[in-house]
C-alpha positions in Angstrom: -5.9 90.9 -7.9 -8.2 88.6 -9.8 -8.9 85.0 -8.7 -10.1 82.1 -10.7 -12.9 79.6 -10.6 -10.2 77.0 -10.1 -8.7 78.7 -7.1 -5.7 80.8 -6.4 -4.7 84.4 -7.0 -2.5 85.2 -10.0 1.2 85.8 -9.4 1.1 88.5 -12.1 -1.1 91.5 -11.8 -0.2 93.5 -14.9 -3.6 92.9 -16.6 -7.2 92.3 -15.8 -7.4 88.9 -17.4 -10.4 87.0 -16.0 -11.7 83.4 -15.8 -15.0 83.6 -17.8 -17.9 81.2 -18.4 -16.3 80.0 -21.6 -13.3 78.8 -19.7 -15.5 76.9 -17.3 -17.2 75.0 -20.2 -13.8 74.4 -21.8 -12.4 72.9 -18.6 -15.6 70.7 -18.1 -15.3 69.5 -21.7 -11.6 68.7 -21.3 -12.0 67.0 -17.9 -14.9 64.9 -19.2 -12.9 64.1 -22.3 -10.0 62.8 -20.3 -12.4 60.9 -18.0 -14.0 59.1 -20.9 -10.6 58.3 -22.6 -9.3 56.8 -19.4 -12.6 55.0 -18.7 -12.4 53.3 -22.1 -8.6 52.5 -21.9 -9.2 50.8 -18.5 -11.9 48.6 -20.0 -9.3 46.3 -21.7 -8.0 44.6 -18.5 -11.5 44.6 -17.1 -12.8 42.9 -20.3 -10.5 39.9 -19.6 -13.2 38.7 -17.3 -16.0 39.1 -19.8 -15.0 36.4 -22.3 -13.3 33.0 -22.1 -10.3 33.6 -24.4 -7.4 31.2 -24.9 -4.5 32.0 -22.5 -2.3 32.6 -25.5 -4.5 35.6 -26.5 -4.5 37.3 -23.1 -1.7 39.6 -24.1 -3.6 40.6 -27.2 -6.5 41.8 -25.1 -4.1 43.7 -22.8 -2.3 45.2 -25.9 -5.5 45.9 -27.7 -6.0 49.2 -25.8 -2.7 50.8 -26.6 -2.7 49.4 -30.2 -5.9 51.1 -31.1 -5.2 54.2 -29.0 -2.1 54.9 -31.1 -4.0 54.3 -34.3 -6.4 57.0 -33.2 -3.5 59.2 -32.2 -1.8 58.8 -35.6 -5.0 59.8 -37.5 -6.3 62.6 -35.2 -2.9 64.3 -34.7 -2.4 65.7 -38.2 -6.2 65.9 -38.7 -6.6 68.3 -35.8 -3.9 70.5 -37.2 -5.6 70.5 -40.5 -9.4 70.6 -39.7 -9.3 72.2 -36.3 -9.6 71.1 -32.7 -13.4 71.4 -32.5 -14.3 69.5 -35.6 -12.0 66.7 -34.6 -13.8 66.5 -31.2 -17.2 66.0 -33.0 -15.7 63.1 -35.0 -14.3 61.4 -31.9 -17.6 61.8 -30.1 -19.6 60.2 -32.9 -17.2 57.2 -32.8 -17.7 57.0 -29.0 -21.5 56.7 -29.5 -21.1 54.0 -32.2 -18.6 52.0 -30.0 -20.7 52.2 -26.8 -23.9 51.0 -28.6 -22.0 48.2 -30.2 -20.5 47.1 -26.9 -23.9 46.5 -25.4 -24.5 43.7 -28.0 -20.9 42.3 -27.9 -21.3 38.8 -26.6 -18.3 37.2 -28.2 -14.5 37.7 -28.0 -14.4 39.1 -31.5 -17.2 41.6 -31.0 -15.7 42.8 -27.7 -12.4 43.5 -29.6 -14.1 45.2 -32.5 -16.1 47.7 -30.5 -13.3 48.3 -28.0 -11.2 49.1 -31.0 -13.8 51.8 -32.2 -13.9 53.3 -28.7 -10.1 53.2 -28.3 -9.6 54.8 -31.7 -11.8 57.6 -30.7 -10.2 57.9 -27.3 -6.7 58.2 -28.8 -7.8 61.0 -31.0 -9.8 62.7 -28.3 -7.0 62.8 -25.8 -4.4 64.0 -28.3 -6.6 66.8 -29.4 -7.4 67.9 -25.8 -3.7 68.0 -25.0 -3.1 70.4 -27.9 -6.1 72.5 -27.3 -5.7 73.1 -23.5 -2.6 75.2 -24.0 -4.1 77.3 -26.7 -7.5 78.2 -25.2 -6.9 78.4 -21.4 -5.9 81.9 -20.0 -2.2 82.3 -19.4 -2.8 83.0 -15.7 -4.3 79.5 -15.3 -2.9 77.5 -18.2 -0.7 75.1 -16.2 -3.3 74.6 -13.4 -6.2 74.1 -15.7 -4.2 71.7 -17.9 -3.0 69.5 -15.0 -6.3 69.5 -13.2 -8.0 68.4 -16.4 -5.4 65.7 -16.9 -6.0 64.5 -13.4 -9.4 63.3 -14.6 -7.6 60.5 -16.4 -7.2 59.1 -12.9 -10.9 59.7 -12.3 -11.9 57.8 -15.4 -10.0 54.7 -14.3 -11.5 55.1 -10.8 -15.0 55.2 -12.2 -14.6 52.1 -14.4 -13.1 50.2 -11.4 -16.0 51.2 -9.2 -18.6 50.3 -11.8 -17.0 46.9 -12.4 -16.9 46.1 -8.7 -20.4 47.4 -8.1 -22.1 45.5 -11.0 -20.1 42.4 -10.2 -21.4 42.4 -6.7 -25.0 43.2 -7.7 -25.3 40.9 -10.7 -23.0 38.2 -12.0 -24.3 38.5 -15.6 -21.6 39.6 -18.0 -24.1 41.1 -20.3 -25.4 43.3 -17.5 -21.8 44.4 -16.6 -21.1 45.2 -20.3 -24.4 47.1 -20.6 -23.9 49.2 -17.5 -20.4 50.2 -18.6 -21.7 51.1 -22.1 -24.6 53.1 -20.6 -22.1 55.0 -18.4 -20.1 55.9 -21.6 -23.3 57.2 -23.2 -24.2 59.3 -20.2 -20.8 60.9 -20.0 -20.9 61.5 -23.8 -24.2 63.3 -23.6 -22.8 65.8 -21.0 -19.6 66.1 -23.1 -21.6 67.0 -26.1 -23.5 69.7 -24.2 -20.2 71.2 -23.0 -18.7 71.1 -26.4 -21.6 73.0 -27.9 -20.7 76.0 -25.6 -17.0 76.1 -26.4 -15.0 77.9 -29.2 -12.5 76.7 -31.7 -8.9 77.5 -30.8 -8.5 81.2 -31.7 -4.7 80.7 -31.8 -5.1 77.9 -34.3 -7.5 79.9 -36.5 -5.0 82.8 -36.5 -2.1 80.6 -37.4 -4.2 79.1 -40.3 -4.8 82.7 -41.6 -8.6 82.6 -40.7 -8.6 86.0 -39.1 -12.3 86.6 -39.7 -13.3 83.3 -38.0 -10.9 84.1 -35.1 -12.6 87.5 -34.6 -16.0 85.8 -34.7 -15.0 83.3 -32.0 -13.6 86.1 -29.8 -16.7 88.2 -30.1 -19.0 85.2 -29.4 -17.2 83.6 -26.5 -14.9 86.2 -24.9 -15.6 89.8 -26.0 -12.9 92.1 -27.5 -12.0 93.6 -24.1 -11.4 90.3 -22.4 -9.3 89.0 -25.3 -7.2 92.1 -25.4 -6.6 91.7 -21.7 -5.5 88.1 -22.3 -3.1 89.2 -25.0 -1.5 91.8 -22.6 -1.2 89.2 -19.9 0.5 86.7 -22.3 2.9 89.4 -23.4 3.7 90.3 -19.9 4.3 86.7 -18.9 6.5 86.2 -22.0 8.6 89.2 -21.1 9.1 88.0 -17.6 10.3 84.6 -18.9 12.7 86.2 -21.3 14.2 88.2 -18.4 15.1 85.0 -16.6 18.8 83.9 -17.0 19.6 80.9 -19.3 16.6 81.4 -21.7 17.0 79.4 -24.9 15.1 77.3 -27.4 15.7 73.6 -26.9 16.4 71.8 -30.2 13.7 69.5 -31.8 15.9 66.5 -31.0 16.2 67.4 -27.4 12.5 68.0 -27.1 11.7 64.7 -28.7 14.2 62.8 -26.5 12.8 64.3 -23.3 9.1 64.0 -24.2 9.4 60.4 -25.6 11.5 59.0 -22.7 9.3 60.6 -20.1 6.0 59.7 -21.9 7.2 56.1 -22.4 8.1 55.7 -18.7 4.8 57.3 -17.6 2.7 55.0 -19.7 4.7 51.8 -19.4 5.6 52.3 -15.7 2.0 52.7 -14.7 0.6 50.3 -17.2 3.0 47.4 -16.4 2.3 47.7 -12.7 -1.4 48.3 -12.8 -2.8 46.8 -16.0 -0.3 43.9 -16.5 0.6 42.9 -12.9 -3.1 42.7 -12.0 -4.6 40.3 -14.7 -1.4 38.2 -14.9 -0.2 38.0 -11.3 -3.3 38.9 -9.3 -6.1 37.9 -11.6 -8.8 38.2 -9.0 -7.7 41.6 -7.7 -7.4 43.5 -11.0 -10.2 46.0 -10.2 -8.9 46.5 -6.7 -5.4 47.4 -7.9 -6.9 49.8 -10.5 -9.2 51.3 -7.9 -6.4 52.0 -5.4 -3.9 53.3 -8.0 -6.4 55.6 -9.7 -7.9 56.9 -6.4 -4.5 57.8 -5.0 -3.6 59.4 -8.3 -6.7 61.5 -8.4 -6.4 62.7 -4.7 -2.7 63.4 -5.0 -3.4 65.5 -8.1 -4.3 68.4 -5.7 -0.7 69.6 -6.2 -1.9 70.9 -9.6 -3.7 73.8 -7.9 -0.2 75.4 -7.6 1.0 74.4 -11.0 1.2 78.0 -12.3 3.7 78.8 -9.5 5.8 75.6 -9.7 8.7 74.7 -11.9 7.8 72.2 -14.6 11.5 71.1 -14.8 11.7 70.4 -11.0 8.3 68.6 -10.9 9.4 66.3 -13.7 12.6 65.4 -11.9 10.9 64.9 -8.5 8.2 62.6 -10.1 10.6 60.3 -11.9 13.2 60.2 -9.2 10.6 59.3 -6.6 9.0 56.6 -8.8 12.5 55.1 -9.5 13.5 55.1 -5.8 10.1 53.6 -4.7 10.3 50.9 -7.3 13.8 50.0 -6.2 12.5 49.7 -2.6 9.6 47.5 -3.8 12.1 45.2 -5.6 14.5 45.0 -2.7 11.7 44.1 -0.3 10.1 41.6 -2.5 10.2 38.8 0.0 8.3 40.9 2.6 5.2 41.7 0.5 5.0 39.0 -2.2 2.7 36.8 0.0 0.8 39.7 1.5 -1.4 41.6 -0.9 -2.2 44.3 1.8 1.5 45.3 2.0 1.7 45.4 -1.8 -1.2 47.8 -1.9 0.4 50.0 0.7 3.6 50.3 -1.3 1.5 50.9 -4.4 -0.2 53.9 -2.7 3.2 55.6 -2.0 4.5 54.8 -5.5 1.3 56.1 -7.1 1.9 59.6 -5.6 5.2 60.0 -7.4 3.8 58.3 -10.6 1.0 60.9 -10.7 3.4 63.8 -10.3 5.5 62.5 -13.2 2.5 61.6 -15.3 0.6 64.9 -15.0 3.8 66.9 -15.6 5.0 65.0 -18.7 1.5 65.0 -20.2 1.5 68.8 -19.8 5.1 69.2 -21.2 4.7 67.1 -24.3 2.1 69.3 -25.8 3.2 72.8 -24.8 6.7 72.7 -26.3 5.5 72.6 -30.0 4.4 75.5 -32.2 0.6 75.9 -32.7 0.6 74.9 -36.4 2.1 71.5 -35.6 1.2 71.1 -31.9 -1.3 68.3 -32.4 1.0 66.4 -34.9 4.1 66.5 -32.8 2.2 65.6 -29.7 0.8 62.6 -31.7 4.4 61.6 -32.8 5.5 61.6 -29.1 2.5 59.6 -28.0 2.6 57.2 -30.9 6.3 56.3 -30.3 6.0 56.1 -26.5 2.8 54.1 -26.3 4.0 51.9 -29.2 7.1 51.1 -27.1 4.8 50.2 -24.2 3.0 47.7 -26.4 6.3 46.0 -26.9 6.9 45.8 -23.2 3.6 43.9 -22.7 4.8 41.1 -24.9 8.4 41.3 -23.6 7.3 40.8 -20.0 4.5 38.3 -20.8 6.2 35.4 -19.0 8.1 37.4 -16.4 7.8 36.5 -12.7 6.4 39.2 -10.4 9.9 40.0 -9.2 11.1 40.1 -12.8 8.3 42.5 -13.7 9.2 44.9 -10.9 12.9 44.8 -12.0 11.9 45.7 -15.5 9.7 48.4 -14.2 12.7 49.9 -12.4 14.5 50.1 -15.8 11.5 51.9 -17.3 11.5 54.5 -14.5 15.2 55.0 -14.9 14.6 55.8 -18.6 12.1 58.4 -17.6 14.5 59.8 -15.0 17.1 60.2 -17.7 14.7 62.4 -19.8 13.8 64.4 -16.7 17.5 65.0 -15.8 18.2 66.2 -19.3 15.3 68.6 -19.2 16.3 69.8 -15.8 19.7 71.0 -17.0 19.1 71.6 -20.8 15.4 72.3 -21.1 13.5 75.6 -20.9 11.2 76.5 -18.0 7.6 76.1 -19.3 6.1 76.4 -15.8 6.0 79.3 -13.3 3.3 81.2 -15.2 5.1 81.0 -18.6 2.9 81.8 -21.6 2.3 79.1 -24.2 4.0 81.4 -26.7 7.2 81.2 -24.7 6.8 77.5 -23.8 6.5 76.6 -27.4 9.3 78.8 -28.6 7.0 80.7 -30.9 8.2 84.1 -29.6 11.3 85.7 -28.1 13.7 82.7 -28.0 16.9 82.7 -30.0 
């Protein structure tokens, strides 16, 4: 029985599908892409300390990240379905370089906003395209595991920016030095990302769906070999047959898929964002980097569960994540008087909550891209992300003047919304985990 570079033996042994060097480069490129996206997204609350902006504009800087993220998503979603995953990656990487260089020379509030916008636009497009591509290019045997482990590097990106901010603040109080160090870090990651992308193929599934059979064969020959690709096709077919043999198989309607993916995506983004990115700058202005550091570190470490993602039920994981996040938030709200004056107790509760938040986040991020057909996967993923992140922007302004207790209460409502989507998918959705092929998960084959 074959084993992978990511660990774990396959639960299915019908074929000789292997993890090859191309898969390693793909995983590296996706993990780095998620790292860079998160690194840039986390810059917005950190940047509140770079410039002296009017208090009335603080919410604008906090909302700046999701605003430009969804603009990038809206553009890159359809673009990646039309031009391809790889060409879209090269576009986002070029914008990364432009934004990072500009950030070095940004010494005013306006320039910080302008070059953050360029970086965030690129980040939105980058992340959306990765979400679509992972399901199409990773081998069926490791699809869930590779996707979730790559997504977990979103936590790593936030962790890196928090560490860099804390380190450079302690070493040098110059804002220009802090800004420069962060920009240089972006450029270094971008260089490694460019190297990895030069060794990876276009999505063969996308090429085939676009009728570019000759290009698909060329990518197969260059990056996989005919024998390996045939083995992958056999393994995917076997996995699909196994899923079709399960009782209760069905194709969820577009409306149901949209409801579940939007509610869970909104809760995952807003629930984490309101607690970490909003509560920090507004209620604990001198502990923002500490809050981000703890939340991202716990998230990254707890992401180890993804090693078993190809064996676990996606439906059950989604429910456990949102149920746990809602219950823990309720506990935090009810014990407000015990921790409001003790930051250490708050951090302890944040640690426990972050475990469930990460389970829900990695699961919903995996789900919202895998349930759409290849030809429109990037576009539909973009629709879900645009609506859910757009709603999160509204919550930033809605909760602008909330007390800490009020913000926790609002966060509880957010997690309940996510839990509603998870419950609907638990009882009415299809099982896209447990080794299911992307063809089955997307409903492209075998479902009535």
